[in-house]
N, CA and C atoms of all chains as a GROMACS GRO file, in nm:
protein
  639
    1MET      N    1   2.816   1.267   2.034
    1MET     CA    2   2.848   1.328   2.164
    1MET      C    3   2.728   1.412   2.212
    2PRO      N    4   2.667   1.377   2.323
    2PRO     CA    5   2.553   1.456   2.372
    2PRO      C    6   2.595   1.600   2.402
    3ARG      N    7   2.508   1.692   2.364
    3ARG     CA    8   2.537   1.834   2.383
    3ARG      C    9   2.455   1.886   2.501
    4ILE      N   10   2.524   1.939   2.599
    4ILE     CA   11   2.459   1.988   2.720
    4ILE      C   12   2.470   2.140   2.725
    5LEU      N   13   2.360   2.206   2.753
    5LEU     CA   14   2.364   2.350   2.778
    5LEU      C   15   2.360   2.373   2.928
    6LEU      N   16   2.465   2.432   2.982
    6LEU     CA   17   2.474   2.462   3.124
    6LEU      C   18   2.445   2.610   3.144
    7VAL      N   19   2.335   2.639   3.213
    7VAL     CA   20   2.297   2.778   3.240
    7VAL      C   21   2.329   2.806   3.387
    8GLU      N   22   2.433   2.882   3.410
    8GLU     CA   23   2.487   2.898   3.546
    8GLU      C   24   2.560   3.032   3.555
    9ASP      N   25   2.529   3.111   3.655
    9ASP     CA   26   2.593   3.242   3.666
    9ASP      C   27   2.719   3.241   3.752
   10ASN      N   28   2.739   3.137   3.831
   10ASN     CA   29   2.857   3.132   3.918
   10ASN      C   30   2.975   3.075   3.839
   11GLU      N   31   3.080   3.155   3.828
   11GLU     CA   32   3.193   3.118   3.742
   11GLU      C   33   3.258   2.987   3.785
   12MET      N   34   3.274   2.967   3.916
   12MET     CA   35   3.341   2.844   3.962
   12MET      C   36   3.253   2.723   3.938
   13ASN      N   37   3.123   2.738   3.957
   13ASN     CA   38   3.032   2.627   3.928
   13ASN      C   39   3.037   2.589   3.780
   14ARG      N   40   3.041   2.691   3.695
   14ARG     CA   41   3.049   2.666   3.550
   14ARG      C   42   3.176   2.591   3.514
   15ASP      N   43   3.286   2.643   3.564
   15ASP     CA   44   3.417   2.585   3.532
   15ASP      C   45   3.424   2.440   3.579
   16MET      N   46   3.384   2.418   3.703
   16MET     CA   47   3.397   2.286   3.764
   16MET      C   48   3.307   2.184   3.693
   17LEU      N   49   3.180   2.218   3.678
   17LEU     CA   50   3.086   2.121   3.622
   17LEU      C   51   3.112   2.097   3.474
   18SER      N   52   3.145   2.201   3.400
   18SER     CA   53   3.170   2.183   3.257
   18SER      C   54   3.293   2.095   3.236
   19ARG      N   55   3.396   2.114   3.315
   19ARG     CA   56   3.516   2.030   3.299
   19ARG      C   57   3.488   1.884   3.334
   20ARG      N   58   3.408   1.863   3.436
   20ARG     CA   59   3.378   1.725   3.476
   20ARG      C   60   3.291   1.655   3.372
   21LEU      N   61   3.199   1.731   3.311
   21LEU     CA   62   3.115   1.672   3.207
   21LEU      C   63   3.195   1.647   3.079
   22GLN      N   64   3.283   1.740   3.045
   22GLN     CA   65   3.366   1.723   2.925
   22GLN      C   66   3.456   1.600   2.938
   23ARG      N   67   3.505   1.576   3.058
   23ARG     CA   68   3.589   1.457   3.081
   23ARG      C   69   3.512   1.329   3.052
   24ARG      N   70   3.378   1.335   3.064
   24ARG     CA   71   3.296   1.216   3.041
   24ARG      C   72   3.236   1.212   2.901
   25GLY      N   73   3.285   1.300   2.816
   25GLY     CA   74   3.247   1.291   2.676
   25GLY      C   75   3.132   1.380   2.633
   26TYR      N   76   3.088   1.468   2.720
   26TYR     CA   77   2.979   1.558   2.682
   26TYR      C   78   3.037   1.687   2.621
   27GLU      N   79   2.966   1.737   2.521
   27GLU     CA   80   2.994   1.872   2.472
   27GLU      C   81   2.916   1.968   2.560
   28VAL      N   82   2.981   2.071   2.612
   28VAL     CA   83   2.914   2.161   2.706
   28VAL      C   84   2.912   2.304   2.650
   29LEU      N   85   2.791   2.356   2.637
   29LEU     CA   86   2.772   2.496   2.599
   29LEU      C   87   2.738   2.573   2.727
   30ILE      N   88   2.775   2.700   2.731
   30ILE     CA   89   2.760   2.778   2.853
   30ILE      C   90   2.672   2.901   2.828
   31ALA      N   91   2.578   2.923   2.919
   31ALA     CA   92   2.504   3.050   2.924
   31ALA      C   93   2.510   3.101   3.068
   32VAL      N   94   2.513   3.232   3.085
   32VAL     CA   95   2.535   3.288   3.219
   32VAL      C   96   2.409   3.353   3.279
   33ASP      N   97   2.300   3.355   3.204
   33ASP     CA   98   2.173   3.403   3.260
   33ASP      C   99   2.058   3.338   3.183
   34GLY      N  100   1.938   3.356   3.234
   34GLY     CA  101   1.823   3.287   3.177
   34GLY      C  102   1.794   3.325   3.032
   35GLN      N  103   1.805   3.454   3.000
   35GLN     CA  104   1.777   3.497   2.864
   35GLN      C  105   1.879   3.438   2.766
   36MET      N  106   2.005   3.439   2.808
   36MET     CA  107   2.110   3.380   2.724
   36MET      C  108   2.086   3.230   2.707
   37GLY      N  109   2.035   3.167   2.812
   37GLY     CA  110   2.003   3.025   2.805
   37GLY      C  111   1.897   2.996   2.701
   38ILE      N  112   1.793   3.078   2.698
   38ILE     CA  113   1.687   3.061   2.597
   38ILE      C  114   1.743   3.081   2.457
   39ASP      N  115   1.820   3.187   2.440
   39ASP     CA  116   1.877   3.217   2.308
   39ASP      C  117   1.966   3.103   2.260
   40MET      N  118   2.047   3.050   2.350
   40MET     CA  119   2.140   2.943   2.310
   40MET      C  120   2.067   2.811   2.286
   41ALA      N  121   1.960   2.788   2.361
   41ALA     CA  122   1.882   2.666   2.339
   41ALA      C  123   1.817   2.668   2.200
   42LYS      N  124   1.765   2.784   2.161
   42LYS     CA  125   1.703   2.797   2.029
   42LYS      C  126   1.807   2.783   1.918
   43ALA      N  127   1.925   2.838   1.941
   43ALA     CA  128   2.028   2.840   1.836
   43ALA      C  129   2.104   2.709   1.823
   44ASN      N  130   2.116   2.634   1.933
   44ASN     CA  131   2.205   2.518   1.932
   44ASN      C  132   2.138   2.383   1.954
   45ALA      N  133   2.009   2.384   1.986
   45ALA     CA  134   1.935   2.258   2.005
   45ALA      C  135   2.012   2.157   2.091
   46PRO      N  136   2.039   2.190   2.217
   46PRO     CA  137   2.112   2.094   2.302
   46PRO      C  138   2.025   1.971   2.332
   47ASP      N  139   2.091   1.863   2.371
   47ASP     CA  140   2.019   1.740   2.407
   47ASP      C  141   1.957   1.750   2.546
   48LEU      N  142   2.014   1.837   2.629
   48LEU     CA  143   1.964   1.853   2.767
   48LEU      C  144   2.014   1.987   2.820
   49ILE      N  145   1.935   2.045   2.910
   49ILE     CA  146   1.973   2.172   2.972
   49ILE      C  147   1.986   2.153   3.122
   50LEU      N  148   2.098   2.196   3.178
   50LEU     CA  149   2.115   2.203   3.323
   50LEU      C  150   2.093   2.349   3.362
   51MET      N  151   1.987   2.374   3.437
   51MET     CA  152   1.943   2.511   3.462
   51MET      C  153   1.956   2.548   3.609
   52ASP      N  154   2.052   2.636   3.639
   52ASP     CA  155   2.052   2.697   3.771
   52ASP      C  156   1.925   2.782   3.782
   53MET      N  157   1.867   2.791   3.900
   53MET     CA  158   1.741   2.862   3.911
   53MET      C  159   1.758   3.008   3.955
   54SER      N  160   1.859   3.036   4.034
   54SER     CA  161   1.883   3.174   4.078
   54SER      C  162   1.979   3.240   3.981
   55LEU      N  163   1.923   3.308   3.882
   55LEU     CA  164   2.004   3.365   3.775
   55LEU      C  165   1.973   3.512   3.758
   56PRO      N  166   2.070   3.591   3.708
   56PRO     CA  167   2.042   3.731   3.678
   56PRO      C  168   1.965   3.746   3.547
   57VAL      N  169   1.916   3.864   3.521
   57VAL     CA  170   1.843   3.902   3.400
   57VAL      C  171   1.707   3.831   3.394
   58MET      N  172   1.710   3.699   3.384
   58MET     CA  173   1.588   3.618   3.390
   58MET      C  174   1.620   3.492   3.468
   59ASP      N  175   1.539   3.463   3.572
   59ASP     CA  176   1.573   3.348   3.656
   59ASP      C  177   1.538   3.216   3.587
   60GLY      N  178   1.580   3.107   3.649
   60GLY     CA  179   1.565   2.976   3.588
   60GLY      C  180   1.421   2.930   3.574
   61TRP      N  181   1.335   2.972   3.665
   61TRP     CA  182   1.194   2.934   3.656
   61TRP      C  183   1.129   2.998   3.534
   62GLU      N  184   1.153   3.128   3.517
   62GLU     CA  185   1.095   3.199   3.403
   62GLU      C  186   1.155   3.148   3.272
   63ALA      N  187   1.284   3.125   3.270
   63ALA     CA  188   1.350   3.075   3.149
   63ALA      C  189   1.294   2.938   3.110
   64THR      N  190   1.273   2.852   3.210
   64THR     CA  191   1.220   2.718   3.181
   64THR      C  192   1.077   2.727   3.128
   65ARG      N  193   0.996   2.813   3.189
   65ARG     CA  194   0.859   2.831   3.139
   65ARG      C  195   0.860   2.876   2.993
   66ALA      N  196   0.953   2.969   2.961
   66ALA     CA  197   0.962   3.018   2.822
   66ALA      C  198   1.008   2.907   2.728
   67LEU      N  199   1.102   2.824   2.772
   67LEU     CA  200   1.150   2.714   2.688
   67LEU      C  201   1.039   2.613   2.661
   68LYS      N  202   0.954   2.589   2.760
   68LYS     CA  203   0.853   2.485   2.749
   68LYS      C  204   0.729   2.529   2.670
   69VAL      N  205   0.717   2.657   2.642
   69VAL     CA  206   0.605   2.701   2.556
   69VAL      C  207   0.652   2.728   2.414
   70ASN      N  208   0.782   2.715   2.390
   70ASN     CA  209   0.834   2.738   2.255
   70ASN      C  210   0.845   2.606   2.180
   71ALA      N  211   0.790   2.602   2.059
   71ALA     CA  212   0.785   2.476   1.984
   71ALA      C  213   0.924   2.416   1.958
   72SER      N  214   1.023   2.502   1.940
   72SER     CA  215   1.157   2.450   1.905
   72SER      C  216   1.236   2.401   2.026
   73THR      N  217   1.191   2.435   2.147
   73THR     CA  218   1.270   2.398   2.266
   73THR      C  219   1.192   2.316   2.369
   74ARG      N  220   1.060   2.300   2.348
   74ARG     CA  221   0.978   2.240   2.454
   74ARG      C  222   1.014   2.094   2.484
   75ASN      N  223   1.074   2.025   2.387
   75ASN     CA  224   1.107   1.884   2.409
   75ASN      C  225   1.248   1.861   2.464
   76ILE      N  226   1.320   1.969   2.485
   76ILE     CA  227   1.455   1.954   2.543
   76ILE      C  228   1.440   1.933   2.694
   77PRO      N  229   1.492   1.822   2.747
   77PRO     CA  230   1.480   1.801   2.892
   77PRO      C  231   1.557   1.908   2.970
   78VAL      N  232   1.497   1.952   3.080
   78VAL     CA  233   1.560   2.053   3.166
   78VAL      C  234   1.574   1.994   3.307
   79ILE      N  235   1.695   1.997   3.359
   79ILE     CA  236   1.717   1.959   3.498
   79ILE      C  237   1.748   2.086   3.577
   80ALA      N  238   1.666   2.113   3.678
   80ALA     CA  239   1.688   2.230   3.763
   80ALA      C  240   1.801   2.200   3.862
   81LEU      N  241   1.890   2.297   3.879
   81LEU     CA  242   1.996   2.285   3.978
   81LEU      C  243   1.980   2.400   4.077
   82THR      N  244   1.972   2.368   4.204
   82THR     CA  245   1.957   2.476   4.301
   82THR      C  246   2.017   2.438   4.435
   83ALA      N  247   2.063   2.540   4.506
   83ALA     CA  248   2.117   2.518   4.640
   83ALA      C  249   2.005   2.518   4.744
   84HIS      N  250   1.882   2.546   4.701
   84HIS     CA  251   1.768   2.532   4.792
   84HIS      C  252   1.723   2.386   4.788
   85ALA      N  253   1.709   2.325   4.905
   85ALA     CA  254   1.692   2.179   4.910
   85ALA      C  255   1.560   2.134   4.970
   86MET      N  256   1.465   2.223   4.985
   86MET     CA  257   1.338   2.181   5.044
   86MET      C  258   1.245   2.126   4.936
   87SER      N  259   1.147   2.045   4.979
   87SER     CA  260   1.057   1.983   4.883
   87SER      C  261   0.978   2.087   4.805
   88THR      N  262   0.952   2.202   4.868
   88THR     CA  263   0.879   2.308   4.797
   88THR      C  264   0.960   2.361   4.680
   89ASP      N  265   1.094   2.358   4.694
   89ASP     CA  266   1.180   2.404   4.584
   89ASP      C  267   1.171   2.308   4.466
   90ARG      N  268   1.166   2.179   4.498
   90ARG     CA  269   1.150   2.079   4.391
   90ARG      C  270   1.016   2.099   4.320
   91ASN      N  271   0.910   2.115   4.399
   91ASN     CA  272   0.778   2.133   4.340
   91ASN      C  273   0.772   2.257   4.252
   92LYS      N  274   0.836   2.364   4.298
   92LYS     CA  275   0.837   2.489   4.222
   92LYS      C  276   0.906   2.469   4.087
   93ALA      N  277   1.016   2.393   4.088
   93ALA     CA  278   1.089   2.368   3.962
   93ALA      C  279   1.006   2.281   3.867
   94ILE      N  280   0.941   2.179   3.922
   94ILE     CA  281   0.860   2.090   3.837
   94ILE      C  282   0.741   2.166   3.780
   95GLU      N  283   0.681   2.251   3.863
   95GLU     CA  284   0.567   2.330   3.815
   95GLU      C  285   0.607   2.426   3.703
   96ALA      N  286   0.733   2.471   3.706
   96ALA     CA  287   0.781   2.562   3.600
   96ALA      C  288   0.805   2.487   3.469
   97GLY      N  289   0.807   2.352   3.477
   97GLY     CA  290   0.826   2.273   3.356
   97GLY      C  291   0.955   2.191   3.354
   98CYS      N  292   1.032   2.199   3.461
   98CYS     CA  293   1.157   2.121   3.466
   98CYS      C  294   1.122   1.972   3.468
   99ASP      N  295   1.206   1.893   3.401
   99ASP     CA  296   1.182   1.748   3.394
   99ASP      C  297   1.239   1.676   3.516
  100ASP      N  298   1.337   1.735   3.579
  100ASP     CA  299   1.393   1.678   3.702
  100ASP      C  300   1.461   1.791   3.779
  101TYR      N  301   1.514   1.754   3.892
  101TYR     CA  302   1.564   1.855   3.987
  101TYR      C  303   1.681   1.793   4.062
  102ASP      N  304   1.785   1.871   4.087
  102ASP     CA  305   1.895   1.820   4.169
  102ASP      C  306   1.948   1.935   4.254
  103THR      N  307   2.001   1.897   4.370
  103THR     CA  308   2.046   2.000   4.463
  103THR      C  309   2.198   2.015   4.460
  104LYS      N  310   2.242   2.135   4.489
  104LYS     CA  311   2.385   2.161   4.508
  104LYS      C  312   2.418   2.141   4.656
  105PRO      N  313   2.538   2.097   4.689
  105PRO     CA  314   2.647   2.063   4.600
  105PRO      C  315   2.614   1.945   4.510
  106ILE      N  316   2.661   1.952   4.386
  106ILE     CA  317   2.634   1.846   4.290
  106ILE      C  318   2.706   1.718   4.330
  107GLU      N  319   2.630   1.608   4.334
  107GLU     CA  320   2.692   1.475   4.342
  107GLU      C  321   2.689   1.422   4.200
  108LEU      N  322   2.805   1.416   4.138
  108LEU     CA  323   2.810   1.395   3.994
  108LEU      C  324   2.747   1.263   3.950
  109THR      N  325   2.770   1.156   4.026
  109THR     CA  326   2.713   1.026   3.988
  109THR      C  327   2.560   1.034   3.984
  110ARG      N  328   2.503   1.100   4.084
  110ARG     CA  329   2.356   1.114   4.090
  110ARG      C  330   2.306   1.200   3.973
  111LEU      N  331   2.378   1.310   3.946
  111LEU     CA  332   2.336   1.398   3.837
  111LEU      C  333   2.346   1.326   3.702
  112LEU      N  334   2.455   1.252   3.681
  112LEU     CA  335   2.472   1.180   3.554
  112LEU      C  336   2.360   1.078   3.533
  113ALA      N  337   2.318   1.012   3.640
  113ALA     CA  338   2.208   0.915   3.628
  113ALA      C  339   2.080   0.984   3.584
  114LYS      N  340   2.053   1.102   3.639
  114LYS     CA  341   1.933   1.176   3.600
  114LYS      C  342   1.943   1.223   3.455
  115MET      N  343   2.062   1.269   3.416
  115MET     CA  344   2.082   1.314   3.277
  115MET      C  345   2.060   1.197   3.180
  116GLU      N  346   2.119   1.083   3.212
  116GLU     CA  347   2.109   0.968   3.122
  116GLU      C  348   1.966   0.915   3.114
  117ALA      N  349   1.892   0.927   3.223
  117ALA     CA  350   1.753   0.882   3.221
  117ALA      C  351   1.668   0.969   3.128
  118LEU      N  352   1.707   1.094   3.113
  118LEU     CA  353   1.629   1.185   3.030
  118LEU      C  354   1.673   1.188   2.884
  119MET      N  355   1.786   1.129   2.855
  119MET     CA  356   1.830   1.127   2.714
  119MET      C  357   1.896   0.993   2.685
  120PRO      N  358   1.819   0.884   2.698
  120PRO     CA  359   1.878   0.750   2.679
  120PRO      C  360   1.930   0.726   2.539
  121ARG      N  361   1.866   0.787   2.440
  121ARG     CA  362   1.909   0.760   2.302
  121ARG      C  363   2.051   0.812   2.278
  122GLN      N  364   2.077   0.936   2.320
  122GLN     CA  365   2.209   0.993   2.298
  122GLN      C  366   2.316   0.918   2.375
  123VAL      N  367   2.284   0.876   2.498
  123VAL     CA  368   2.382   0.803   2.578
  123VAL      C  369   2.414   0.670   2.512
  124ALA      N  370   2.309   0.602   2.460
  124ALA     CA  371   2.332   0.475   2.393
  124ALA      C  372   2.421   0.492   2.272
  125GLU      N  373   2.397   0.599   2.196
  125GLU     CA  374   2.480   0.623   2.077
  125GLU      C  375   2.624   0.649   2.116
  126THR      N  376   2.644   0.726   2.224
  126THR     CA  377   2.780   0.755   2.269
  126THR      C  378   2.850   0.628   2.312
  127THR      N  379   2.778   0.541   2.382
  127THR     CA  380   2.835   0.414   2.427
  127THR      C  381   2.872   0.327   2.307
  128ASP      N  382   2.783   0.325   2.207
  128ASP     CA  383   2.810   0.246   2.087
  128ASP      C  384   2.937   0.296   2.017
  129GLU      N  385   2.951   0.430   2.012
  129GLU     CA  386   3.070   0.485   1.946
  129GLU      C  387   3.196   0.442   2.019
  130LYS      N  388   3.190   0.446   2.155
  130LYS     CA  389   3.308   0.411   2.233
  130LYS      C  390   3.341   0.262   2.218
  131GLU      N  391   3.236   0.179   2.204
  131GLU     CA  392   3.259   0.036   2.198
  131GLU      C  393   3.291  -0.014   2.058
  132ALA      N  394   3.269   0.074   1.958
  132ALA     CA  395   3.298   0.034   1.821
  132ALA      C  396   3.448   0.008   1.804
  133PRO      N  397   3.487  -0.096   1.727
  133PRO     CA  398   3.630  -0.126   1.710
  133PRO      C  399   3.701  -0.018   1.630
  134MET      N  400   1.088   4.896   7.369
  134MET     CA  401   1.116   4.835   7.240
  134MET      C  402   0.993   4.753   7.194
  135THR      N  403   0.948   4.780   7.069
  135THR     CA  404   0.830   4.712   7.017
  135THR      C  405   0.865   4.570   6.976
  136GLU      N  406   0.784   4.476   7.020
  136GLU     CA  407   0.809   4.336   6.982
  136GLU      C  408   0.752   4.308   6.844
  137LEU      N  409   0.819   4.220   6.771
  137LEU     CA  410   0.768   4.178   6.641
  137LEU      C  411   0.644   4.091   6.660
  138PRO      N  412   0.545   4.103   6.570
  138PRO     CA  413   0.433   4.009   6.577
  138PRO      C  414   0.485   3.866   6.570
  139LYS      N  415   0.419   3.777   6.642
  139LYS     CA  416   0.467   3.638   6.653
  139LYS      C  417   0.483   3.571   6.516
  140ALA      N  418   0.388   3.598   6.426
  140ALA     CA  419   0.393   3.534   6.293
  140ALA      C  420   0.519   3.577   6.218
  141ILE      N  421   0.554   3.706   6.228
  141ILE     CA  422   0.673   3.755   6.157
  141ILE      C  423   0.800   3.699   6.222
  142GLU      N  424   0.799   3.696   6.355
  142GLU     CA  425   0.915   3.642   6.427
  142GLU      C  426   0.940   3.496   6.387
  143GLU      N  427   0.834   3.418   6.380
  143GLU     CA  428   0.850   3.277   6.343
  143GLU      C  429   0.899   3.264   6.199
  144LYS      N  430   0.850   3.353   6.112
  144LYS     CA  431   0.891   3.348   5.973
  144LYS      C  432   1.041   3.378   5.961
  145ILE      N  433   1.087   3.479   6.036
  145ILE     CA  434   1.229   3.513   6.031
  145ILE      C  435   1.314   3.397   6.084
  146GLN      N  436   1.269   3.336   6.191
  146GLN     CA  437   1.345   3.225   6.249
  146GLN      C  438   1.360   3.111   6.149
  147HIS      N  439   1.256   3.090   6.068
  147HIS     CA  440   1.263   2.981   5.971
  147HIS      C  441   1.337   3.020   5.845
  148MET      N  442   1.340   3.148   5.814
  148MET     CA  443   1.410   3.194   5.695
  148MET      C  444   1.561   3.190   5.714
  149LEU      N  445   1.608   3.224   5.833
  149LEU     CA  446   1.752   3.236   5.854
  149LEU      C  447   1.827   3.107   5.824
  150PRO      N  448   1.786   2.992   5.881
  150PRO     CA  449   1.859   2.870   5.850
  150PRO      C  450   1.853   2.837   5.701
  151ARG      N  451   1.737   2.860   5.639
  151ARG     CA  452   1.722   2.827   5.497
  151ARG      C  453   1.819   2.910   5.412
  152ASP      N  454   1.825   3.040   5.436
  152ASP     CA  455   1.915   3.124   5.357
  152ASP      C  456   2.061   3.093   5.388
  153LEU      N  457   2.087   3.068   5.516
  153LEU     CA  458   2.224   3.035   5.554
  153LEU      C  459   2.269   2.906   5.488
  154LEU      N  460   2.182   2.806   5.488
  154LEU     CA  461   2.215   2.679   5.425
  154LEU      C  462   2.238   2.697   5.276
  155HIS      N  463   2.156   2.778   5.213
  155HIS     CA  464   2.173   2.805   5.070
  155HIS      C  465   2.308   2.868   5.043
  156ASP      N  466   2.345   2.967   5.124
  156ASP     CA  467   2.470   3.038   5.100
  156ASP      C  468   2.591   2.950   5.130
  157LEU      N  469   2.578   2.856   5.223
  157LEU     CA  470   2.689   2.767   5.255
  157LEU      C  471   2.708   2.660   5.148
  158ARG      N  472   2.600   2.623   5.080
  158ARG     CA  473   2.609   2.515   4.983
  158ARG      C  474   2.696   2.552   4.862
  159THR      N  475   2.700   2.680   4.826
  159THR     CA  476   2.777   2.718   4.706
  159THR      C  477   2.928   2.699   4.727
  160PRO      N  478   2.989   2.760   4.830
  160PRO     CA  479   3.133   2.736   4.848
  160PRO      C  480   3.164   2.591   4.885
  161LEU      N  481   3.072   2.526   4.955
  161LEU     CA  482   3.094   2.384   4.985
  161LEU      C  483   3.097   2.302   4.856
  162GLY      N  484   3.014   2.339   4.763
  162GLY     CA  485   3.014   2.273   4.633
  162GLY      C  486   3.148   2.291   4.560
  163HIS      N  487   3.208   2.408   4.577
  163HIS     CA  488   3.339   2.431   4.515
  163HIS      C  489   3.445   2.342   4.580
  164ILE      N  490   3.441   2.331   4.711
  164ILE     CA  491   3.538   2.246   4.783
  164ILE      C  492   3.525   2.100   4.738
  165LEU      N  493   3.402   2.052   4.738
  165LEU     CA  494   3.379   1.912   4.700
  165LEU      C  495   3.409   1.889   4.552
  166GLY      N  496   3.361   1.976   4.469
  166GLY     CA  497   3.373   1.956   4.325
  166GLY      C  498   3.517   1.963   4.277
  167TYR      N  499   3.589   2.063   4.324
  167TYR     CA  500   3.728   2.076   4.278
  167TYR      C  501   3.816   1.968   4.337
  168SER      N  502   3.790   1.926   4.460
  168SER     CA  503   3.872   1.817   4.516
  168SER      C  504   3.847   1.688   4.438
  169GLU      N  505   3.720   1.663   4.400
  169GLU     CA  506   3.689   1.543   4.321
  169GLU      C  507   3.749   1.552   4.180
  170LEU      N  508   3.744   1.672   4.122
  170LEU     CA  509   3.804   1.691   3.989
  170LEU      C  510   3.955   1.666   3.993
  171MET      N  511   4.020   1.718   4.097
  171MET     CA  512   4.166   1.700   4.108
  171MET      C  513   4.202   1.553   4.130
  172ILE      N  514   4.121   1.483   4.208
  172ILE     CA  515   4.146   1.339   4.229
  172ILE      C  516   4.137   1.265   4.096
  173GLU      N  517   4.033   1.296   4.017
  173GLU     CA  518   4.016   1.231   3.886
  173GLU      C  519   4.135   1.261   3.796
  174GLN      N  520   4.177   1.388   3.792
  174GLN     CA  521   4.286   1.427   3.703
  174GLN      C  522   4.418   1.362   3.745
  175MET      N  523   4.444   1.356   3.876
  175MET     CA  524   4.570   1.298   3.923
  175MET      C  525   4.571   1.147   3.900
  176ARG      N  526   4.458   1.082   3.915
  176ARG     CA  527   4.451   0.938   3.887
  176ARG      C  528   4.480   0.913   3.739
  177ASP      N  529   4.424   0.999   3.651
  177ASP     CA  530   4.450   0.984   3.508
  177ASP      C  531   4.599   0.993   3.478
  178ARG      N  532   4.669   1.078   3.553
  178ARG     CA  533   4.812   1.099   3.528
  178ARG      C  534   4.899   0.997   3.600
  179GLY      N  535   4.836   0.912   3.681
  179GLY     CA  536   4.913   0.815   3.757
  179GLY      C  537   4.991   0.877   3.871
  180ASP      N  538   4.949   0.996   3.913
  180ASP     CA  539   5.018   1.067   4.021
  180ASP      C  540   4.936   1.051   4.149
  181GLU      N  541   4.978   0.963   4.235
  181GLU     CA  542   4.899   0.929   4.355
  181GLU      C  543   4.942   1.010   4.478
  182GLU      N  544   5.050   1.087   4.468
  182GLU     CA  545   5.113   1.146   4.586
  182GLU      C  546   5.016   1.228   4.673
  183PHE      N  547   4.939   1.315   4.609
  183PHE     CA  548   4.856   1.406   4.687
  183PHE      C  549   4.710   1.360   4.700
  184ILE      N  550   4.680   1.246   4.642
  184ILE     CA  551   4.541   1.199   4.647
  184ILE      C  552   4.491   1.177   4.791
  185PRO      N  553   4.573   1.120   4.881
  185PRO     CA  554   4.524   1.106   5.020
  185PRO      C  555   4.485   1.239   5.084
  186HIS      N  556   4.560   1.346   5.052
  186HIS     CA  557   4.526   1.478   5.107
  186HIS      C  558   4.393   1.526   5.050
  187LEU      N  559   4.377   1.506   4.920
  187LEU     CA  560   4.253   1.549   4.855
  187LEU      C  561   4.133   1.469   4.906
  188GLU      N  562   4.157   1.341   4.934
  188GLU     CA  563   4.049   1.257   4.990
  188GLU      C  564   4.006   1.312   5.127
  189LYS      N  565   4.103   1.362   5.204
  189LYS     CA  566   4.069   1.418   5.335
  189LYS      C  567   3.987   1.547   5.321
  190ILE      N  568   4.024   1.629   5.222
  190ILE     CA  569   3.947   1.752   5.197
  190ILE      C  570   3.804   1.715   5.157
  191ARG      N  571   3.793   1.616   5.068
  191ARG     CA  572   3.660   1.574   5.023
  191ARG      C  573   3.578   1.516   5.139
  192ALA      N  574   3.644   1.434   5.222
  192ALA     CA  575   3.572   1.374   5.335
  192ALA      C  576   3.525   1.481   5.433
  193ALA      N  577   3.610   1.583   5.455
  193ALA     CA  578   3.571   1.692   5.545
  193ALA      C  579   3.452   1.769   5.487
  194GLY      N  580   3.454   1.788   5.356
  194GLY     CA  581   3.342   1.856   5.291
  194GLY      C  582   3.213   1.778   5.306
  195HIS      N  583   3.222   1.647   5.288
  195HIS     CA  584   3.101   1.564   5.303
  195HIS      C  585   3.050   1.565   5.447
  196LYS      N  586   3.145   1.569   5.542
  196LYS     CA  587   3.105   1.575   5.682
  196LYS      C  588   3.028   1.705   5.709
  197LEU      N  589   3.080   1.814   5.654
  197LEU     CA  590   3.012   1.943   5.671
  197LEU      C  591   2.873   1.939   5.606
  198LEU      N  592   2.864   1.876   5.490
  198LEU     CA  593   2.734   1.866   5.422
  198LEU      C  594   2.635   1.784   5.505
  199GLU      N  595   2.684   1.677   5.566
  199GLU     CA  596   2.596   1.596   5.654
  199GLU      C  597   2.545   1.680   5.771
  200MET      N  598   2.635   1.761   5.828
  200MET     CA  599   2.594   1.846   5.940
  200MET      C  600   2.487   1.946   5.896
  201MET      N  601   2.503   1.998   5.776
  201MET     CA  602   2.404   2.093   5.724
  201MET      C  603   2.270   2.023   5.701
  202ARG      N  604   2.277   1.900   5.650
  202ARG     CA  605   2.152   1.827   5.625
  202ARG      C  606   2.081   1.797   5.756
  203ASP      N  607   2.159   1.765   5.861
  203ASP     CA  608   2.098   1.741   5.992
  203ASP      C  609   2.028   1.867   6.041
  204ASN      N  610   2.096   1.981   6.022
  204ASN     CA  611   2.039   2.109   6.062
  204ASN      C  612   1.912   2.137   5.984
  205PHE      N  613   1.920   2.108   5.852
  205PHE     CA  614   1.805   2.128   5.765
  205PHE      C  615   1.685   2.045   5.812
  206GLN      N  616   1.713   1.919   5.846
  206GLN     CA  617   1.607   1.830   5.892
  206GLN      C  618   1.543   1.883   6.020
  207GLU      N  619   1.629   1.937   6.109
  207GLU     CA  620   1.575   1.993   6.233
  207GLU      C  621   1.482   2.110   6.203
  208THR      N  622   1.522   2.191   6.106
  208THR     CA  623   1.437   2.304   6.068
  208THR      C  624   1.304   2.255   6.014
  209ARG      N  625   1.312   2.148   5.931
  209ARG     CA  626   1.189   2.092   5.874
  209ARG      C  627   1.098   2.038   5.985
  210ASN      N  628   1.160   1.968   6.080
  210ASN     CA  629   1.080   1.910   6.187
  210ASN      C  630   1.012   2.018   6.270
  211SER      N  631   1.082   2.130   6.288
  211SER     CA  632   1.025   2.237   6.370
  211SER      C  633   0.907   2.304   6.301
  212ASP      N  634   0.897   2.281   6.168
  212ASP     CA  635   0.785   2.338   6.093
  212ASP      C  636   0.657   2.260   6.116
  213ARG      N  637   0.672   2.136   6.164
  213ARG     CA  638   0.554   2.049   6.174
  213ARG      C  639   0.474   2.079   6.298
   0.00000   0.00000   0.00000
């Protein structure tokens, strides 16, 4: 089961997205600010991180930069999630080290495709488990 | 009354739609996300009764999102 770390400070966004991902077979860990996201990434080695960028304590850009310079977390794919939708926002996220970027409101099918593209091995294993007799 | 320098005035004009769009996207995401979640859950239970109502909520949310994107595009075009 792929393990996703969702770093999101908005309670309704957390509740909604975590439930929708859990319904599709993902294990979802939750962090509510950037520092907590870093701590949980180091402690739990998630397969992918969904990172809101406007966060308290430490924002998503700084948290991603910290994750990408740390040997134990630099290979974890990070998808930036933000309600800012201009191309400059995408560039800013990529420059911080994010592997991909998606805008809110979340279109789940689009987000799932991006997640699966960044962790094909885990998705394949999950599919194999489901298809096993 | 002192007028704002033109550069600052233009910056404010461009910031307002951007911030407004950002703030509207969060509650709109809740409307779309929860309506889609409820549709999925009710389909799983075989309970179709309220799905047409939820589809209307979702469609209205998408319509609002399209309107925001059109507004966003206009803002982008005005930057050129």
